[in-house]
C-alpha positions in Angstrom: 61.4 84.8 -9.7 63.2 82.5 -7.2 62.7 78.2 -7.1 61.2 79.0 -3.8 58.3 81.3 -5.1 57.9 79.0 -7.9 57.5 75.8 -5.8 54.9 77.9 -3.7 52.6 78.8 -6.9 49.5 76.8 -6.8 48.9 76.3 -10.4 46.7 73.6 -10.1 46.5 70.4 -12.3 44.4 71.0 -15.2 47.5 71.9 -17.4 50.4 69.8 -19.4 53.7 70.1 -18.1 54.5 72.0 -21.5 51.8 74.6 -20.5 53.3 75.0 -16.8 56.6 75.3 -18.4 55.2 78.3 -20.9 53.5 79.8 -17.3 56.9 79.4 -15.8 58.7 81.3 -18.7 56.0 84.2 -18.9 56.7 85.0 -15.2 60.1 85.3 -15.5 59.6 87.6 -18.4 57.1 89.4 -16.4 58.6 89.5 -12.9 59.5 93.0 -12.7 55.8 93.5 -12.7 54.6 90.9 -10.3 54.8 91.9 -6.5 54.7 89.1 -3.7 54.3 91.4 -1.0 54.0 94.9 -0.4 57.2 95.6 0.1 57.9 94.4 -3.7 54.6 96.9 -4.6 55.5 100.1 -6.0 53.3 103.0 -7.7 53.3 104.6 -10.9 55.5 107.1 -11.8 53.7 110.6 -12.5 55.0 110.7 -15.9 53.6 107.1 -16.8 50.2 108.0 -15.1 49.7 111.3 -13.4 48.0 111.7 -10.2 44.0 111.8 -10.3 42.7 115.1 -9.0 38.8 114.0 -8.0 36.5 116.8 -7.9 33.9 117.0 -4.9 31.1 119.1 -4.1 30.2 120.5 -1.1 29.2 118.1 1.8 29.1 117.4 5.4 31.9 115.6 6.3 31.5 111.7 7.7 33.5 109.9 9.9 32.5 106.3 9.8 33.7 104.2 12.4 36.4 101.2 11.8 35.0 97.3 12.5 36.4 96.4 15.6 40.0 94.4 15.6 40.3 91.6 17.7 43.4 92.4 20.3 45.3 89.3 18.9 45.5 90.8 15.7 46.2 94.5 16.4 49.9 93.9 15.7 49.1 92.2 12.3 46.9 95.6 11.3 50.0 98.0 12.4 52.3 95.7 10.3 50.0 95.8 7.1 49.4 99.7 7.5 53.2 100.3 7.9 53.9 98.3 4.8 51.2 100.0 2.7 52.6 103.3 3.9 56.3 102.2 3.0 55.1 101.2 -0.5 53.1 104.0 -1.1 50.0 102.2 -1.4 48.6 104.5 1.5 49.4 108.0 2.7 49.2 109.9 5.9 45.8 112.5 5.8 44.4 114.7 8.1 40.9 115.2 6.4 37.7 115.3 8.3 36.5 112.3 6.1 37.4 108.6 6.3 36.3 105.4 5.3 36.0 102.0 7.3 38.1 99.2 6.3 38.1 95.7 7.7 40.3 92.5 7.6 39.8 89.5 5.7 41.9 86.3 6.0 43.8 85.0 3.2 44.0 81.3 2.0 47.5 81.1 2.6 47.6 82.7 6.2 47.6 86.1 7.3 45.3 89.1 6.3 44.0 91.3 3.6 43.1 95.1 4.6 40.0 96.0 2.3 38.8 99.7 2.6 35.0 99.8 2.1 34.9 103.0 0.0 
């Protein structure tokens, strides 16, 4: 928790100064569990939460097309995907199935990558 991050928090006006101070203290105490961007996000260690095995049945693989991305946003999409790969939120795969995704604008600027599945 840096002073810049605290200044950038949108806490609202419905709390007292004392409540705000308590909130900031709680955030300081839990800062190891807060991620402000993909580079700070991690994954659970296998000894904490083992990888999930999802049983599947025989089916015809599908390849749903992704939503079109405007040329002006292609660079941003590439950056988002690279950051998600680096932090482990996405992993490379060569399977016959895939799910579509799309971009949602954030209020603070930039975009979220949303998977439809």
